C-alpha positions in Angstrom: 142.2 84.0 15.3 139.5 81.2 15.9 137.7 81.9 12.8 141.1 81.7 10.9 141.8 78.6 12.5 138.6 77.1 11.8 138.8 78.3 8.3 142.4 76.6 7.9 141.0 73.4 9.4 138.1 73.4 6.9 140.3 74.0 3.9 142.6 71.0 5.0 139.5 68.8 5.5 138.2 69.7 2.0 141.6 69.0 0.5 141.8 65.7 2.2 138.5 64.8 1.0 139.1 65.8 -2.6 142.3 63.7 -2.6 140.5 60.9 -1.1 137.7 61.0 -3.8 140.5 61.4 -6.5 142.4 58.6 -5.1 139.1 56.4 -4.8 138.3 57.2 -8.5 141.7 56.2 -9.6 141.5 53.0 -7.9 138.0 52.2 -9.0 139.3 52.7 -12.6 142.2 50.4 -12.1 142.3 46.8 -12.9 145.5 45.0 -11.5 146.5 41.6 -13.4 149.6 39.5 -13.0 150.6 35.8 -13.6 151.3 33.6 -16.6 153.4 34.8 -19.5 151.7 32.4 -21.6 148.3 34.0 -21.1 149.8 37.5 -21.1 149.5 38.1 -24.9 145.9 37.3 -24.7 145.0 39.7 -21.7 147.3 42.3 -23.1 145.2 42.5 -26.5 142.0 42.3 -24.5 143.2 45.2 -22.4 144.6 47.4 -25.2 141.2 47.2 -26.9 139.3 47.8 -23.5 141.1 50.9 -22.5 140.4 52.3 -26.0 136.6 52.4 -25.1 136.7 52.6 -21.4 138.2 55.3 -19.1 140.3 52.5 -17.2 143.8 51.6 -16.4 144.8 48.0 -16.8 148.1 47.0 -15.4 149.7 43.6 -16.4 152.7 41.8 -14.8 154.4 38.7 -15.8 155.6 36.8 -12.7 154.6 33.3 -13.9 151.5 31.4 -12.8 152.7 30.6 -9.5 153.7 34.3 -8.8 150.3 35.5 -10.1 148.6 33.2 -7.8 150.8 34.3 -4.6 149.7 38.0 -5.4 146.1 37.1 -6.0 145.8 35.1 -2.8 147.4 37.7 -0.9 144.8 40.2 -2.3 147.2 42.2 -4.1 145.7 41.9 -7.6 142.0 41.3 -8.8 142.8 39.0 -11.8 145.5 36.3 -12.1 146.5 34.9 -15.5 147.2 31.1 -15.2 148.3 28.6 -17.8 147.3 25.8 -15.2 144.6 25.2 -12.5 145.1 26.5 -9.0 147.2 24.1 -6.7 146.1 23.0 -3.2 148.9 25.1 -1.6 147.5 28.3 -3.5 143.8 27.4 -2.6 144.8 27.3 1.0 146.7 30.7 0.7 143.4 32.2 -0.8 141.3 30.7 2.0 143.7 32.1 4.8 143.4 35.6 3.2 139.5 35.3 2.5 140.0 35.5 -1.1 137.3 33.7 -3.2 138.1 33.2 -6.7 136.0 32.5 -9.9 137.9 30.3 -12.3 137.5 31.2 -15.9 138.9 29.1 -19.0 139.7 31.5 -21.8 141.6 29.6 -24.6 143.2 26.5 -25.5 147.1 26.2 -26.1 149.6 23.7 -27.2 153.0 23.6 -25.7 155.3 23.8 -28.6 158.6 21.8 -28.4 161.1 23.8 -30.6 164.7 23.8 -31.9 167.0 26.2 -33.8 165.8 26.9 -37.4 168.8 25.1 -38.7 168.5 21.9 -36.5 168.3 19.6 -39.4 169.3 16.7 -37.2 165.8 16.6 -35.3 162.4 16.0 -37.1 160.3 14.8 -34.3 160.5 13.5 -30.8 158.6 11.1 -28.8 156.9 11.3 -25.4 159.1 8.7 -24.3 162.4 10.5 -25.6 161.1 13.8 -23.8 160.8 11.9 -20.6 164.2 10.3 -20.9 165.6 13.9 -21.4 163.7 15.8 -18.8 163.3 13.4 -15.9 165.2 14.5 -12.8 167.4 11.4 -13.0 168.7 12.8 -16.3 170.7 15.5 -14.8 174.3 14.7 -15.0 173.6 11.4 -16.8 171.8 12.3 -20.1 174.4 15.1 -21.3 174.7 14.5 -25.0 172.0 14.1 -27.9 173.2 10.6 -29.2 172.3 9.2 -25.7 168.7 10.1 -26.5 168.8 8.7 -30.1 171.7 7.0 -31.7 171.7 8.9 -34.8 171.4 12.3 -33.1 174.8 14.2 -33.0 177.5 13.6 -30.4 176.9 17.1 -29.0 176.3 18.5 -25.7 172.5 18.9 -25.0 171.2 22.5 -24.3 167.9 22.8 -22.9 165.5 25.7 -22.3 162.3 25.8 -20.5 160.0 28.3 -18.4 160.9 29.0 -14.8 159.6 26.8 -11.8 156.9 29.4 -11.1 155.4 28.9 -14.6 152.0 27.2 -15.3 153.7 25.9 -18.4 156.4 24.3 -16.5 154.0 22.8 -14.3 151.9 21.3 -16.9 154.8 20.0 -19.1 156.3 18.0 -16.2 152.9 16.5 -15.3 152.3 15.5 -18.8 155.8 14.4 -19.6 157.6 13.1 -16.5 154.4 12.1 -14.6 154.9 14.4 -11.7 154.1 18.2 -11.5 157.3 20.3 -10.7 159.6 17.4 -11.2 162.4 17.8 -13.7 166.2 18.0 -14.1 167.5 21.4 -12.9 170.3 21.9 -15.3 168.6 23.8 -18.0 168.3 27.6 -18.8 165.1 28.8 -17.3 163.3 32.2 -17.7 159.6 33.4 -16.7 160.2 35.6 -20.0 159.3 33.4 -23.0 161.2 35.8 -25.3 164.4 35.2 -23.4 163.9 31.4 -24.3 163.1 32.2 -27.8 166.3 34.2 -28.2 168.4 31.4 -26.4 167.3 28.6 -28.7 167.3 30.6 -31.8 171.2 31.3 -31.0 172.0 27.8 -30.4 171.8 24.9 -33.0 172.1 22.2 -30.2 169.2 23.6 -28.2 165.7 22.2 -27.5 163.0 23.9 -25.5 159.5 24.4 -24.9 156.9 27.2 -24.3 153.4 28.3 -25.3 152.4 28.0 -29.0 151.9 31.8 -29.4 155.7 32.4 -28.9 156.5 30.1 -31.8 154.0 31.5 -34.0 155.4 35.0 -33.3 158.9 33.8 -34.0 158.5 31.0 -36.7 161.0 32.7 -38.8 163.8 31.7 -36.5 162.5 28.5 -34.8 161.7 25.1 -35.9 158.5 23.3 -34.5 159.4 19.8 -33.2 156.2 17.3 -33.8 155.4 15.0 -30.8 154.8 11.2 -31.1 152.5 10.2 -28.2 152.6 6.5 -29.3 148.7 6.5 -29.8 147.5 5.3 -33.0 144.2 7.0 -32.3 145.9 10.3 -32.8 147.5 9.2 -36.1 150.5 7.1 -37.1 152.7 10.0 -37.5 154.1 12.6 -35.0 151.8 15.7 -34.5 152.6 19.3 -34.3 150.7 21.9 -32.5 148.3 23.9 -34.4 144.6 25.3 -34.2 143.2 22.1 -35.7 145.2 19.6 -33.6 144.9 21.2 -30.4 141.1 21.8 -31.2 140.4 18.2 -32.0 142.6 16.8 -29.3 145.1 15.0 -31.6 148.1 17.0 -30.2 148.6 15.0 -27.0 149.6 15.3 -24.1 150.7 19.0 -24.5 147.4 20.5 -25.1 145.7 22.4 -22.2 143.2 25.2 -21.4 144.3 28.6 -20.3 142.6 30.6 -17.5 142.0 33.9 -15.8 141.0 33.8 -12.0 138.9 36.7 -10.8 138.5 37.9 -7.2 134.9 37.5 -6.6 134.7 40.4 -4.3 136.2 42.6 -6.9 133.5 41.8 -9.3 131.4 44.4 -7.3 133.4 47.1 -9.1 132.0 48.1 -12.3 135.3 48.3 -14.2 136.0 44.7 -13.3 132.5 43.7 -14.4 133.1 45.5 -17.8 136.6 44.1 -18.3 135.4 40.3 -17.8 132.3 41.2 -20.1 134.5 42.7 -22.8 137.1 39.8 -22.4 134.4 37.3 -23.4 132.6 39.5 -25.8 135.6 40.6 -27.7 138.3 38.3 -26.6 137.8 35.4 -29.2 139.1 37.0 -32.2 142.0 38.4 -30.2 142.8 34.9 -28.9 143.4 33.7 -32.6 145.0 36.9 -33.6 147.8 36.2 -31.0 148.2 32.6 -31.7 145.9 30.7 -29.4 143.0 28.4 -30.0 139.6 30.0 -29.0 136.9 27.9 -27.0 134.0 26.7 -28.8 130.9 28.7 -28.7 129.4 26.1 -26.4 132.3 26.5 -24.0 132.2 30.1 -24.1 128.6 30.1 -23.1 129.2 27.7 -20.1 132.1 30.0 -19.1 129.9 33.1 -19.3 127.4 31.5 -17.2 129.9 30.7 -14.5 130.9 34.3 -14.2 127.4 35.6 -14.4 126.3 33.1 -11.6 129.7 34.2 -9.7 130.4 30.5 -9.3 133.6 30.1 -7.0 136.3 27.5 -6.8 137.9 25.3 -9.5 136.5 22.7 -11.8 139.8 20.8 -11.2 139.0 20.6 -7.5 141.9 22.7 -6.8 144.5 20.0 -7.4 146.4 21.7 -10.3 147.4 20.4 -13.8 145.3 17.5 -15.2 146.4 16.1 -18.5 144.0 15.2 -21.4 140.8 17.2 -20.1 138.4 19.7 -22.1 136.7 22.6 -20.6 133.2 21.5 -21.8 133.8 18.1 -19.9 134.9 20.0 -16.7 132.3 22.7 -16.7 129.3 20.4 -17.1 130.4 19.0 -13.7 129.7 22.0 -12.0 
């Protein structure tokens, strides 16, 4: 009886050991990612190609830059997609949970201002008009388009934009209103940019903003609205976002870098190392394929060095969005 008991105990222990090894293998092959819907198309494209070549599983959520940082700083995911730099409150949350992070710029993006395809009443918009339209004090006061420009229609304003957890929302409000996370609240918001696309595409009185890639993907049903920043150095005419205007800095103030943040401890896992190496080795053509602007060769080399040296922290000082800066300028400060 005793031998049977010992045998049963041994079999149970072996089963637990096998299950544990299997679980550890599955866990070691998993790369969990969440965050920005703007960065999502890039990371998704990289992940699809990576999984074809490696026996690994990559999961990607879309909870916005803020939602991604919350999970990342609570050590629930290993990579956070972000369309803005990390904020002070998020730096503190990471510190509380002993999460060290490596900040890696991956591309440039222009925030596209878009309207309905048939909205022939709008050809361009100025930064001052965008501010008048989106400032907190506009709520309940600026409600019809002819209040922004007299020759625009006497029709109700319908605005669309990313949710308040979105890094695109944070950057847009910093660049246009002058204060991050500050805007009128009576607009249709969503963390899913495809929801915004559908809303604007079905309303001729609508105006909204989101990452350039979503306009490129839906240009058959949306109209791009060029922006006049009032700076003669960027040209006398309003500028629309494109690979050229974002790269050369003339599309202002709505050009910005995009990021992934990597948990430093997780880089000890080979699958995470392989994924990041693959991201920078194979990601550049995929960045262009999904509608974004790749970094320069020089910038990519600086970013690669940052990862190879496991340099932690943010080149933005953990202060969130900064308008009108380049990746090279910032990385050379490190």
